[in-house]
PQR file of N, CA, C, O and H, with PARSE charges and radii, in Angstrom:
ATOM      1  N   LEU A   1       0.842  -1.186   0.000 -0.4000 1.5000
ATOM      2  CA  LEU A   1       0.000   0.000   0.000 -0.0000 2.0000
ATOM      3  C   LEU A   1       0.885   1.247   0.000  0.5500 1.7000
ATOM      4  O   LEU A   1       1.936   1.277   0.641 -0.5500 1.4000
ATOM      5  N   GLU A   2       0.451   2.254  -0.715 -0.4000 1.5000
ATOM      6  CA  GLU A   2       1.246   3.474  -0.852 -0.0000 2.0000
ATOM      7  C   GLU A   2       1.563   4.142   0.479  0.5500 1.7000
ATOM      8  O   GLU A   2       2.607   4.777   0.621 -0.5500 1.4000
ATOM      9  H   GLU A   2      -0.403   2.229  -1.235  0.4000 1.0000
ATOM     10  N   SER A   3       0.671   4.004   1.455 -0.4000 1.5000
ATOM     11  CA  SER A   3       0.893   4.673   2.738 -0.0000 2.0000
ATOM     12  C   SER A   3       1.708   3.828   3.702  0.5500 1.7000
ATOM     13  O   SER A   3       1.987   4.271   4.816 -0.5500 1.4000
ATOM     14  H   SER A   3      -0.178   3.488   1.340  0.4000 1.0000
ATOM     15  N   GLY A   4       2.094   2.635   3.308 -0.4000 1.5000
ATOM     16  CA  GLY A   4       2.802   1.727   4.207 -0.0000 2.0000
ATOM     17  C   GLY A   4       4.304   1.893   4.195  0.5500 1.7000
ATOM     18  O   GLY A   4       4.879   2.520   3.305 -0.5500 1.4000
ATOM     19  H   GLY A   4       1.867   2.275   2.403  0.4000 1.0000
ATOM     20  N   GLY A   5       4.919   1.320   5.200 -0.4000 1.5000
ATOM     21  CA  GLY A   5       6.366   1.374   5.320 -0.0000 2.0000
ATOM     22  C   GLY A   5       7.083   0.609   4.220  0.5500 1.7000
ATOM     23  O   GLY A   5       8.186   0.988   3.824 -0.5500 1.4000
ATOM     24  H   GLY A   5       4.453   0.811   5.923  0.4000 1.0000
ATOM     25  N   ALA A   6       6.469  -0.473   3.713 -0.4000 1.5000
ATOM     26  CA  ALA A   6       7.104  -1.270   2.659 -0.0000 2.0000
ATOM     27  C   ALA A   6       7.295  -0.437   1.387  0.5500 1.7000
ATOM     28  O   ALA A   6       8.339  -0.516   0.740 -0.5500 1.4000
ATOM     29  H   ALA A   6       5.573  -0.780   4.035  0.4000 1.0000
ATOM     30  N   ALA A   7       6.296   0.350   1.037 -0.4000 1.5000
ATOM     31  CA  ALA A   7       6.419   1.214  -0.146 -0.0000 2.0000
ATOM     32  C   ALA A   7       7.514   2.248   0.079  0.5500 1.7000
ATOM     33  O   ALA A   7       8.299   2.527  -0.827 -0.5500 1.4000
ATOM     34  H   ALA A   7       5.448   0.414   1.562  0.4000 1.0000
ATOM     35  N   GLU A   8       7.573   2.810   1.261 -0.4000 1.5000
ATOM     36  CA  GLU A   8       8.607   3.791   1.589 -0.0000 2.0000
ATOM     37  C   GLU A   8      10.005   3.165   1.503  0.5500 1.7000
ATOM     38  O   GLU A   8      10.959   3.828   1.095 -0.5500 1.4000
ATOM     39  H   GLU A   8       6.935   2.583   1.997  0.4000 1.0000
ATOM     40  N   ALA A   9      10.123   1.898   1.884 -0.4000 1.5000
ATOM     41  CA  ALA A   9      11.419   1.214   1.866 -0.0000 2.0000
ATOM     42  C   ALA A   9      11.788   0.707   0.475  0.5500 1.7000
ATOM     43  O   ALA A   9      12.902   0.225   0.268 -0.5500 1.4000
ATOM     44  H   ALA A   9       9.349   1.359   2.215  0.4000 1.0000
ATOM     45  N   GLY A  10      10.863   0.811  -0.481 -0.4000 1.5000
ATOM     46  CA  GLY A  10      11.168   0.435  -1.853 -0.0000 2.0000
ATOM     47  C   GLY A  10      10.642  -0.913  -2.293  0.5500 1.7000
ATOM     48  O   GLY A  10      10.952  -1.354  -3.399 -0.5500 1.4000
ATOM     49  H   GLY A  10       9.958   1.203  -0.314  0.4000 1.0000
ATOM     50  N   LEU A  11       9.853  -1.586  -1.464 -0.4000 1.5000
ATOM     51  CA  LEU A  11       9.248  -2.850  -1.862 -0.0000 2.0000
ATOM     52  C   LEU A  11       8.267  -2.581  -2.992  0.5500 1.7000
ATOM     53  O   LEU A  11       7.493  -1.626  -2.937 -0.5500 1.4000
ATOM     54  H   LEU A  11       9.601  -1.227  -0.565  0.4000 1.0000
ATOM     55  N   GLN A  12       8.300  -3.432  -4.024 -0.4000 1.5000
ATOM     56  CA  GLN A  12       7.462  -3.225  -5.198 -0.0000 2.0000
ATOM     57  C   GLN A  12       6.545  -4.426  -5.411  0.5500 1.7000
ATOM     58  O   GLN A  12       6.845  -5.530  -4.957 -0.5500 1.4000
ATOM     59  H   GLN A  12       8.929  -4.208  -4.069  0.4000 1.0000
ATOM     60  N   PRO A  13       5.422  -4.207  -6.107 -0.5600 1.5000
ATOM     61  CA  PRO A  13       4.534  -5.328  -6.419  0.2800 2.0000
ATOM     62  C   PRO A  13       5.311  -6.422  -7.166  0.5500 1.7000
ATOM     63  O   PRO A  13       6.073  -6.135  -8.089 -0.5500 1.4000
ATOM     64  N   GLY A  14       5.107  -7.665  -6.757 -0.4000 1.5000
ATOM     65  CA  GLY A  14       5.775  -8.792  -7.397 -0.0000 2.0000
ATOM     66  C   GLY A  14       7.058  -9.216  -6.711  0.5500 1.7000
ATOM     67  O   GLY A  14       7.570 -10.301  -6.987 -0.5500 1.4000
ATOM     68  H   GLY A  14       4.487  -7.898  -6.007  0.4000 1.0000
ATOM     69  N   ASP A  15       7.600  -8.377  -5.810 -0.4000 1.5000
ATOM     70  CA  ASP A  15       8.797  -8.770  -5.076 -0.0000 2.0000
ATOM     71  C   ASP A  15       8.460  -9.955  -4.171  0.5500 1.7000
ATOM     72  O   ASP A  15       7.368 -10.018  -3.605 -0.5500 1.4000
ATOM     73  H   ASP A  15       7.184  -7.496  -5.586  0.4000 1.0000
ATOM     74  N   ALA A  16       9.387 -10.880  -4.038 -0.4000 1.5000
ATOM     75  CA  ALA A  16       9.183 -12.058  -3.188 -0.0000 2.0000
ATOM     76  C   ALA A  16       9.908 -11.856  -1.862  0.5500 1.7000
ATOM     77  O   ALA A  16      11.095 -11.531  -1.842 -0.5500 1.4000
ATOM     78  H   ALA A  16      10.274 -10.829  -4.497  0.4000 1.0000
ATOM     79  N   ILE A  17       9.194 -12.050  -0.760 -0.4000 1.5000
ATOM     80  CA  ILE A  17       9.799 -12.001   0.566 -0.0000 2.0000
ATOM     81  C   ILE A  17      10.298 -13.408   0.877  0.5500 1.7000
ATOM     82  O   ILE A  17       9.518 -14.359   0.918 -0.5500 1.4000
ATOM     83  H   ILE A  17       8.230 -12.315  -0.777  0.4000 1.0000
ATOM     84  N   LEU A  18      11.593 -13.528   1.094 -0.4000 1.5000
ATOM     85  CA  LEU A  18      12.213 -14.833   1.338 -0.0000 2.0000
ATOM     86  C   LEU A  18      12.434 -15.115   2.821  0.5500 1.7000
ATOM     87  O   LEU A  18      12.367 -16.265   3.256 -0.5500 1.4000
ATOM     88  H   LEU A  18      12.227 -12.755   1.061  0.4000 1.0000
ATOM     89  N   ALA A  19      12.700 -14.051   3.602 -0.4000 1.5000
ATOM     90  CA  ALA A  19      12.939 -14.207   5.037 -0.0000 2.0000
ATOM     91  C   ALA A  19      12.506 -12.952   5.761  0.5500 1.7000
ATOM     92  O   ALA A  19      12.539 -11.853   5.208 -0.5500 1.4000
ATOM     93  H   ALA A  19      12.754 -13.118   3.249  0.4000 1.0000
ATOM     94  N   ILE A  20      12.097 -13.132   7.016 -0.4000 1.5000
ATOM     95  CA  ILE A  20      11.657 -12.025   7.858 -0.0000 2.0000
ATOM     96  C   ILE A  20      12.493 -12.067   9.131  0.5500 1.7000
ATOM     97  O   ILE A  20      12.461 -13.052   9.869 -0.5500 1.4000
ATOM     98  H   ILE A  20      12.070 -14.025   7.466  0.4000 1.0000
ATOM     99  N   ASP A  21      13.233 -11.010   9.383 -0.4000 1.5000
ATOM    100  CA  ASP A  21      14.149 -10.954  10.528 -0.0000 2.0000
ATOM    101  C   ASP A  21      15.033 -12.194  10.577  0.5500 1.7000
ATOM    102  O   ASP A  21      15.291 -12.741  11.649 -0.5500 1.4000
ATOM    103  H   ASP A  21      13.259 -10.210   8.783  0.4000 1.0000
ATOM    104  N   GLY A  22      15.497 -12.634   9.400 -0.4000 1.5000
ATOM    105  CA  GLY A  22      16.426 -13.755   9.316 -0.0000 2.0000
ATOM    106  C   GLY A  22      15.807 -15.140   9.299  0.5500 1.7000
ATOM    107  O   GLY A  22      16.518 -16.128   9.118 -0.5500 1.4000
ATOM    108  H   GLY A  22      15.287 -12.189   8.530  0.4000 1.0000
ATOM    109  N   THR A  23      14.493 -15.231   9.483 -0.4000 1.5000
ATOM    110  CA  THR A  23      13.821 -16.527   9.480 -0.0000 2.0000
ATOM    111  C   THR A  23      13.158 -16.747   8.130  0.5500 1.7000
ATOM    112  O   THR A  23      12.346 -15.923   7.710 -0.5500 1.4000
ATOM    113  H   THR A  23      13.915 -14.427   9.630  0.4000 1.0000
ATOM    114  N   PRO A  24      13.485 -17.848   7.431 -0.5600 1.5000
ATOM    115  CA  PRO A  24      12.866 -18.111   6.130  0.2800 2.0000
ATOM    116  C   PRO A  24      11.343 -18.217   6.241  0.5500 1.7000
ATOM    117  O   PRO A  24      10.816 -18.803   7.187 -0.5500 1.4000
ATOM    118  N   VAL A  25      10.651 -17.643   5.265 -0.4000 1.5000
ATOM    119  CA  VAL A  25       9.188 -17.700   5.290 -0.0000 2.0000
ATOM    120  C   VAL A  25       8.687 -19.140   5.162  0.5500 1.7000
ATOM    121  O   VAL A  25       7.565 -19.440   5.571 -0.5500 1.4000
ATOM    122  H   VAL A  25      11.079 -17.167   4.497  0.4000 1.0000
ATOM    123  N   THR A  26       9.500 -20.029   4.603 -0.4000 1.5000
ATOM    124  CA  THR A  26       9.099 -21.432   4.510 -0.0000 2.0000
ATOM    125  C   THR A  26       8.961 -22.057   5.893  0.5500 1.7000
ATOM    126  O   THR A  26       8.188 -22.999   6.074 -0.5500 1.4000
ATOM    127  H   THR A  26      10.412 -19.786   4.271  0.4000 1.0000
ATOM    128  N   GLU A  27       9.703 -21.543   6.868 -0.4000 1.5000
ATOM    129  CA  GLU A  27       9.576 -22.029   8.249 -0.0000 2.0000
ATOM    130  C   GLU A  27       8.402 -21.371   8.967  0.5500 1.7000
ATOM    131  O   GLU A  27       7.781 -21.983   9.836 -0.5500 1.4000
ATOM    132  H   GLU A  27      10.330 -20.778   6.722  0.4000 1.0000
ATOM    133  N   LEU A  28       8.099 -20.135   8.609 -0.4000 1.5000
ATOM    134  CA  LEU A  28       7.042 -19.380   9.293 -0.0000 2.0000
ATOM    135  C   LEU A  28       5.651 -19.718   8.785  0.5500 1.7000
ATOM    136  O   LEU A  28       4.686 -19.680   9.549 -0.5500 1.4000
ATOM    137  H   LEU A  28       8.603 -19.637   7.903  0.4000 1.0000
ATOM    138  N   GLY A  29       5.534 -20.050   7.499 -0.4000 1.5000
ATOM    139  CA  GLY A  29       4.216 -20.233   6.897 -0.0000 2.0000
ATOM    140  C   GLY A  29       3.561 -18.888   6.668  0.5500 1.7000
ATOM    141  O   GLY A  29       4.096 -17.847   7.050 -0.5500 1.4000
ATOM    142  H   GLY A  29       6.318 -20.081   6.878  0.4000 1.0000
ATOM    143  N   PHE A  30       2.388 -18.919   6.036 -0.4000 1.5000
ATOM    144  CA  PHE A  30       1.701 -17.674   5.692 -0.0000 2.0000
ATOM    145  C   PHE A  30       1.321 -16.881   6.936  0.5500 1.7000
ATOM    146  O   PHE A  30       1.690 -15.713   7.061 -0.5500 1.4000
ATOM    147  H   PHE A  30       1.953 -19.764   5.725  0.4000 1.0000
ATOM    148  N   GLN A  31       0.586 -17.505   7.859 -0.4000 1.5000
ATOM    149  CA  GLN A  31       0.111 -16.794   9.044 -0.0000 2.0000
ATOM    150  C   GLN A  31       1.270 -16.332   9.916  0.5500 1.7000
ATOM    151  O   GLN A  31       1.249 -15.219  10.442 -0.5500 1.4000
ATOM    152  H   GLN A  31       0.286 -18.454   7.757  0.4000 1.0000
ATOM    153  N   GLY A  32       2.277 -17.179  10.069 -0.4000 1.5000
ATOM    154  CA  GLY A  32       3.443 -16.803  10.863 -0.0000 2.0000
ATOM    155  C   GLY A  32       4.188 -15.631  10.256  0.5500 1.7000
ATOM    156  O   GLY A  32       4.712 -14.782  10.976 -0.5500 1.4000
ATOM    157  H   GLY A  32       2.295 -18.082   9.642  0.4000 1.0000
ATOM    158  N   SER A  33       4.239 -15.582   8.926 -0.4000 1.5000
ATOM    159  CA  SER A  33       4.901 -14.468   8.241 -0.0000 2.0000
ATOM    160  C   SER A  33       4.154 -13.173   8.490  0.5500 1.7000
ATOM    161  O   SER A  33       4.761 -12.143   8.778 -0.5500 1.4000
ATOM    162  H   SER A  33       3.813 -16.272   8.340  0.4000 1.0000
ATOM    163  N   ILE A  34       2.834 -13.226   8.378 -0.4000 1.5000
ATOM    164  CA  ILE A  34       2.007 -12.030   8.636 -0.0000 2.0000
ATOM    165  C   ILE A  34       2.236 -11.541  10.069  0.5500 1.7000
ATOM    166  O   ILE A  34       2.413 -10.345  10.302 -0.5500 1.4000
ATOM    167  H   ILE A  34       2.340 -14.064   8.144  0.4000 1.0000
ATOM    168  N   GLU A  35       2.231 -12.469  11.018 -0.4000 1.5000
ATOM    169  CA  GLU A  35       2.415 -12.089  12.420 -0.0000 2.0000
ATOM    170  C   GLU A  35       3.798 -11.495  12.659  0.5500 1.7000
ATOM    171  O   GLU A  35       3.940 -10.569  13.458 -0.5500 1.4000
ATOM    172  H   GLU A  35       2.087 -13.440  10.829  0.4000 1.0000
ATOM    173  N   ARG A  36       4.819 -12.014  11.980 -0.4000 1.5000
ATOM    174  CA  ARG A  36       6.180 -11.526  12.158 -0.0000 2.0000
ATOM    175  C   ARG A  36       6.352 -10.140  11.535  0.5500 1.7000
ATOM    176  O   ARG A  36       7.102  -9.313  12.054 -0.5500 1.4000
ATOM    177  H   ARG A  36       4.704 -12.766  11.331  0.4000 1.0000
ATOM    178  N   ILE A  37       5.659  -9.888  10.424 -0.4000 1.5000
ATOM    179  CA  ILE A  37       5.764  -8.573   9.773 -0.0000 2.0000
ATOM    180  C   ILE A  37       5.034  -7.505  10.580  0.5500 1.7000
ATOM    181  O   ILE A  37       5.520  -6.382  10.715 -0.5500 1.4000
ATOM    182  H   ILE A  37       5.050 -10.560  10.003  0.4000 1.0000
ATOM    183  N   ARG A  38       3.877  -7.853  11.111 -0.4000 1.5000
ATOM    184  CA  ARG A  38       3.134  -6.891  11.926 -0.0000 2.0000
ATOM    185  C   ARG A  38       3.876  -6.656  13.230  0.5500 1.7000
ATOM    186  O   ARG A  38       4.584  -7.533  13.725 -0.5500 1.4000
ATOM    187  H   ARG A  38       3.482  -8.765  11.001  0.4000 1.0000
ATOM    188  N   GLY A  39       3.707  -5.482  13.770 -0.4000 1.5000
ATOM    189  CA  GLY A  39       4.359  -5.179  15.038 -0.0000 2.0000
ATOM    190  C   GLY A  39       4.035  -3.769  15.477  0.5500 1.7000
ATOM    191  O   GLY A  39       3.192  -3.091  14.890 -0.5500 1.4000
ATOM    192  H   GLY A  39       3.132  -4.769  13.368  0.4000 1.0000
ATOM    193  N   THR A  40       4.703  -3.352  16.493 -0.4000 1.5000
ATOM    194  CA  THR A  40       4.468  -2.041  17.073 -0.0000 2.0000
ATOM    195  C   THR A  40       4.880  -0.946  16.100  0.5500 1.7000
ATOM    196  O   THR A  40       5.982  -0.953  15.552 -0.5500 1.4000
ATOM    197  H   THR A  40       5.388  -3.902  16.970  0.4000 1.0000
ATOM    198  N   GLU A  41       3.969  -0.012  15.903 -0.4000 1.5000
ATOM    199  CA  GLU A  41       4.250   1.127  15.027 -0.0000 2.0000
ATOM    200  C   GLU A  41       5.506   1.844  15.509  0.5500 1.7000
ATOM    201  O   GLU A  41       5.677   2.086  16.704 -0.5500 1.4000
ATOM    202  H   GLU A  41       3.074  -0.006  16.348  0.4000 1.0000
ATOM    203  N   GLY A  42       6.382   2.180  14.565 -0.4000 1.5000
ATOM    204  CA  GLY A  42       7.620   2.867  14.896 -0.0000 2.0000
ATOM    205  C   GLY A  42       8.825   1.944  14.993  0.5500 1.7000
ATOM    206  O   GLY A  42       9.966   2.408  14.998 -0.5500 1.4000
ATOM    207  H   GLY A  42       6.243   1.983  13.595  0.4000 1.0000
ATOM    208  N   THR A  43       8.575   0.621  15.071 -0.4000 1.5000
ATOM    209  CA  THR A  43       9.683  -0.326  15.050 -0.0000 2.0000
ATOM    210  C   THR A  43       9.957  -0.714  13.597  0.5500 1.7000
ATOM    211  O   THR A  43       9.254  -0.268  12.691 -0.5500 1.4000
ATOM    212  H   THR A  43       7.649   0.244  15.067  0.4000 1.0000
ATOM    213  N   THR A  44      10.969  -1.538  13.380 -0.4000 1.5000
ATOM    214  CA  THR A  44      11.310  -1.956  12.025 -0.0000 2.0000
ATOM    215  C   THR A  44      11.315  -3.477  11.921  0.5500 1.7000
ATOM    216  O   THR A  44      11.397  -4.189  12.922 -0.5500 1.4000
ATOM    217  H   THR A  44      11.540  -1.900  14.116  0.4000 1.0000
ATOM    218  N   VAL A  45      11.225  -3.950  10.687 -0.4000 1.5000
ATOM    219  CA  VAL A  45      11.331  -5.376  10.393 -0.0000 2.0000
ATOM    220  C   VAL A  45      12.269  -5.514   9.191  0.5500 1.7000
ATOM    221  O   VAL A  45      12.215  -4.720   8.252 -0.5500 1.4000
ATOM    222  H   VAL A  45      11.158  -3.371   9.874  0.4000 1.0000
ATOM    223  N   SER A  46      13.121  -6.528   9.238 -0.4000 1.5000
ATOM    224  CA  SER A  46      14.080  -6.762   8.162 -0.0000 2.0000
ATOM    225  C   SER A  46      13.523  -7.843   7.224  0.5500 1.7000
ATOM    226  O   SER A  46      13.152  -8.931   7.664 -0.5500 1.4000
ATOM    227  H   SER A  46      13.164  -7.173  10.001  0.4000 1.0000
ATOM    228  N   LEU A  47      13.473  -7.525   5.934 -0.4000 1.5000
ATOM    229  CA  LEU A  47      12.957  -8.459   4.937 -0.0000 2.0000
ATOM    230  C   LEU A  47      14.045  -8.779   3.924  0.5500 1.7000
ATOM    231  O   LEU A  47      14.698  -7.874   3.403 -0.5500 1.4000
ATOM    232  H   LEU A  47      13.775  -6.641   5.576  0.4000 1.0000
ATOM    233  N   LEU A  48      14.243 -10.057   3.645 -0.4000 1.5000
ATOM    234  CA  LEU A  48      15.119 -10.482   2.566 -0.0000 2.0000
ATOM    235  C   LEU A  48      14.223 -10.664   1.355  0.5500 1.7000
ATOM    236  O   LEU A  48      13.309 -11.489   1.374 -0.5500 1.4000
ATOM    237  H   LEU A  48      13.713 -10.792   4.068  0.4000 1.0000
ATOM    238  N   ILE A  49      14.477  -9.901   0.304 -0.4000 1.5000
ATOM    239  CA  ILE A  49      13.595  -9.933  -0.860 -0.0000 2.0000
ATOM    240  C   ILE A  49      14.349 -10.291  -2.134  0.5500 1.7000
ATOM    241  O   ILE A  49      15.548 -10.050  -2.274 -0.5500 1.4000
ATOM    242  H   ILE A  49      15.220  -9.231   0.289  0.4000 1.0000
ATOM    243  N   ARG A  50      13.594 -10.873  -3.051 -0.4000 1.5000
ATOM    244  CA  ARG A  50      14.074 -11.074  -4.415 -0.0000 2.0000
ATOM    245  C   ARG A  50      13.213 -10.182  -5.287  0.5500 1.7000
ATOM    246  O   ARG A  50      11.992 -10.328  -5.339 -0.5500 1.4000
ATOM    247  H   ARG A  50      12.619 -11.068  -2.937  0.4000 1.0000
ATOM    248  N   ARG A  51      13.872  -9.253  -5.974 -0.4000 1.5000
ATOM    249  CA  ARG A  51      13.177  -8.281  -6.816 -0.0000 2.0000
ATOM    250  C   ARG A  51      12.530  -8.991  -8.000  0.5500 1.7000
ATOM    251  O   ARG A  51      13.162  -9.823  -8.651 -0.5500 1.4000
ATOM    252  H   ARG A  51      14.864  -9.134  -5.932  0.4000 1.0000
ATOM    253  N   ALA A  52      11.287  -8.668  -8.275 -0.4000 1.5000
ATOM    254  CA  ALA A  52      10.539  -9.260  -9.389 -0.0000 2.0000
ATOM    255  C   ALA A  52      11.246  -8.976 -10.706  0.5500 1.7000
ATOM    256  O   ALA A  52      11.551  -7.824 -11.014 -0.5500 1.4000
ATOM    257  H   ALA A  52      10.774  -7.992  -7.746  0.4000 1.0000
ATOM    258  N   GLY A  53      11.508 -10.024 -11.482 -0.4000 1.5000
ATOM    259  CA  GLY A  53      12.099  -9.871 -12.801 -0.0000 2.0000
ATOM    260  C   GLY A  53      13.576  -9.526 -12.814  0.5500 1.7000
ATOM    261  O   GLY A  53      14.116  -9.173 -13.863 -0.5500 1.4000
ATOM    262  H   GLY A  53      11.260 -10.959 -11.231  0.4000 1.0000
ATOM    263  N   SER A  54      14.242  -9.620 -11.670 -0.4000 1.5000
ATOM    264  CA  SER A  54      15.648  -9.242 -11.586 -0.0000 2.0000
ATOM    265  C   SER A  54      16.538 -10.476 -11.465  0.5500 1.7000
ATOM    266  O   SER A  54      16.143 -11.487 -10.885 -0.5500 1.4000
ATOM    267  H   SER A  54      13.804  -9.907 -10.818  0.4000 1.0000
ATOM    268  N   GLU A  55      17.723 -10.378 -12.012 -0.4000 1.5000
ATOM    269  CA  GLU A  55      18.726 -11.433 -11.901 -0.0000 2.0000
ATOM    270  C   GLU A  55      19.652 -11.197 -10.703  0.5500 1.7000
ATOM    271  O   GLU A  55      20.509 -12.031 -10.411 -0.5500 1.4000
ATOM    272  H   GLU A  55      18.044  -9.556 -12.484  0.4000 1.0000
ATOM    273  N   GLU A  56      19.485 -10.077 -10.019 -0.4000 1.5000
ATOM    274  CA  GLU A  56      20.329  -9.741  -8.875 -0.0000 2.0000
ATOM    275  C   GLU A  56      20.072 -10.708  -7.726  0.5500 1.7000
ATOM    276  O   GLU A  56      18.978 -11.259  -7.606 -0.5500 1.4000
ATOM    277  H   GLU A  56      18.789  -9.400 -10.256  0.4000 1.0000
ATOM    278  N   PRO A  57      21.078 -10.913  -6.881 -0.5600 1.5000
ATOM    279  CA  PRO A  57      20.861 -11.763  -5.700  0.2800 2.0000
ATOM    280  C   PRO A  57      19.870 -11.097  -4.742  0.5500 1.7000
ATOM    281  O   PRO A  57      19.689  -9.880  -4.785 -0.5500 1.4000
ATOM    282  N   PRO A  58      19.230 -11.891  -3.877 -0.5600 1.5000
ATOM    283  CA  PRO A  58      18.310 -11.301  -2.900  0.2800 2.0000
ATOM    284  C   PRO A  58      19.018 -10.240  -2.067  0.5500 1.7000
ATOM    285  O   PRO A  58      20.228 -10.303  -1.848 -0.5500 1.4000
ATOM    286  N   ARG A  59      18.240  -9.267  -1.611 -0.4000 1.5000
ATOM    287  CA  ARG A  59      18.815  -8.212  -0.778 -0.0000 2.0000
ATOM    288  C   ARG A  59      17.922  -7.952   0.421  0.5500 1.7000
ATOM    289  O   ARG A  59      16.719  -8.213   0.397 -0.5500 1.4000
ATOM    290  H   ARG A  59      17.258  -9.215  -1.789  0.4000 1.0000
ATOM    291  N   GLU A  60      18.534  -7.439   1.455 -0.4000 1.5000
ATOM    292  CA  GLU A  60      17.814  -7.153   2.690 -0.0000 2.0000
ATOM    293  C   GLU A  60      17.385  -5.694   2.705  0.5500 1.7000
ATOM    294  O   GLU A  60      18.163  -4.801   2.370 -0.5500 1.4000
ATOM    295  H   GLU A  60      19.511  -7.227   1.475  0.4000 1.0000
ATOM    296  N   ILE A  61      16.137  -5.464   3.097 -0.4000 1.5000
ATOM    297  CA  ILE A  61      15.664  -4.104   3.296 -0.0000 2.0000
ATOM    298  C   ILE A  61      15.049  -4.009   4.690  0.5500 1.7000
ATOM    299  O   ILE A  61      14.482  -4.977   5.197 -0.5500 1.4000
ATOM    300  H   ILE A  61      15.504  -6.190   3.369  0.4000 1.0000
ATOM    301  N   VAL A  62      15.164  -2.863   5.286 -0.4000 1.5000
ATOM    302  CA  VAL A  62      14.582  -2.616   6.600 -0.0000 2.0000
ATOM    303  C   VAL A  62      13.345  -1.760   6.392  0.5500 1.7000
ATOM    304  O   VAL A  62      13.399  -0.686   5.792 -0.5500 1.4000
ATOM    305  H   VAL A  62      15.625  -2.076   4.875  0.4000 1.0000
ATOM    306  N   VAL A  63      12.230  -2.262   6.900 -0.4000 1.5000
ATOM    307  CA  VAL A  63      10.939  -1.623   6.678 -0.0000 2.0000
ATOM    308  C   VAL A  63      10.405  -1.062   7.999  0.5500 1.7000
ATOM    309  O   VAL A  63      10.311  -1.788   8.989 -0.5500 1.4000
ATOM    310  H   VAL A  63      12.186  -3.135   7.387  0.4000 1.0000
ATOM    311  N   PRO A  64      10.054   0.231   8.015 -0.5600 1.5000
ATOM    312  CA  PRO A  64       9.453   0.783   9.234  0.2800 2.0000
ATOM    313  C   PRO A  64       7.996   0.315   9.344  0.5500 1.7000
ATOM    314  O   PRO A  64       7.247   0.333   8.367 -0.5500 1.4000
ATOM    315  N   ARG A  65       7.624  -0.094  10.532 -0.4000 1.5000
ATOM    316  CA  ARG A  65       6.222  -0.479  10.759 -0.0000 2.0000
ATOM    317  C   ARG A  65       5.424   0.799  11.012  0.5500 1.7000
ATOM    318  O   ARG A  65       5.828   1.672  11.781 -0.5500 1.4000
ATOM    319  H   ARG A  65       8.233  -0.108  11.326  0.4000 1.0000
ATOM    320  N   ARG A  66       4.288   0.875  10.343 -0.4000 1.5000
ATOM    321  CA  ARG A  66       3.417   2.024  10.555 -0.0000 2.0000
ATOM    322  C   ARG A  66       1.967   1.595  10.365  0.5500 1.7000
ATOM    323  O   ARG A  66       1.669   0.565   9.760 -0.5500 1.4000
ATOM    324  H   ARG A  66       3.960   0.167   9.719  0.4000 1.0000
ATOM    325  N   ARG A  67       1.100   2.405  10.892 -0.4000 1.5000
ATOM    326  CA  ARG A  67      -0.331   2.152  10.756 -0.0000 2.0000
ATOM    327  C   ARG A  67      -0.733   2.377   9.312  0.5500 1.7000
ATOM    328  O   ARG A  67      -0.370   3.388   8.712 -0.5500 1.4000
ATOM    329  H   ARG A  67       1.343   3.242  11.383  0.4000 1.0000
ATOM    330  N   ILE A  68      -1.478   1.443   8.755 -0.4000 1.5000
ATOM    331  CA  ILE A  68      -1.959   1.541   7.375 -0.0000 2.0000
ATOM    332  C   ILE A  68      -3.339   2.186   7.400  0.5500 1.7000
ATOM    333  O   ILE A  68      -4.244   1.716   8.091 -0.5500 1.4000
ATOM    334  H   ILE A  68      -1.772   0.621   9.242  0.4000 1.0000
ATOM    335  N   SER A  69      -3.490   3.267   6.640 -0.4000 1.5000
ATOM    336  CA  SER A  69      -4.813   3.891   6.525 -0.0000 2.0000
ATOM    337  C   SER A  69      -5.310   3.711   5.108  0.5500 1.7000
ATOM    338  O   SER A  69      -4.601   4.001   4.145 -0.5500 1.4000
ATOM    339  H   SER A  69      -2.755   3.649   6.078  0.4000 1.0000
ATOM    340  N   MET A  70      -6.524   3.233   4.988 -0.4000 1.5000
ATOM    341  CA  MET A  70      -7.080   2.963   3.657 -0.0000 2.0000
ATOM    342  C   MET A  70      -8.161   3.948   3.323  0.5500 1.7000
ATOM    343  O   MET A  70      -8.746   3.879   2.242 -0.5500 1.4000
ATOM    344  H   MET A  70      -7.100   2.997   5.770  0.4000 1.0000
TER
END
């Protein structure tokens, strides 16, 4: 979402999240991943991402947690 921290950190539609705070999403599962990404507003979460359509190796981005307003 445009108002979210992920957009501010440069996450784009189609990017794949591979790990959250160092834990592979394959270990967390869908619900566990959602719970790990959510958190107290003003804190950060580290995401290892693979850019959609890119040949570059995965990279880590730090995303600020913020309240999403729709």
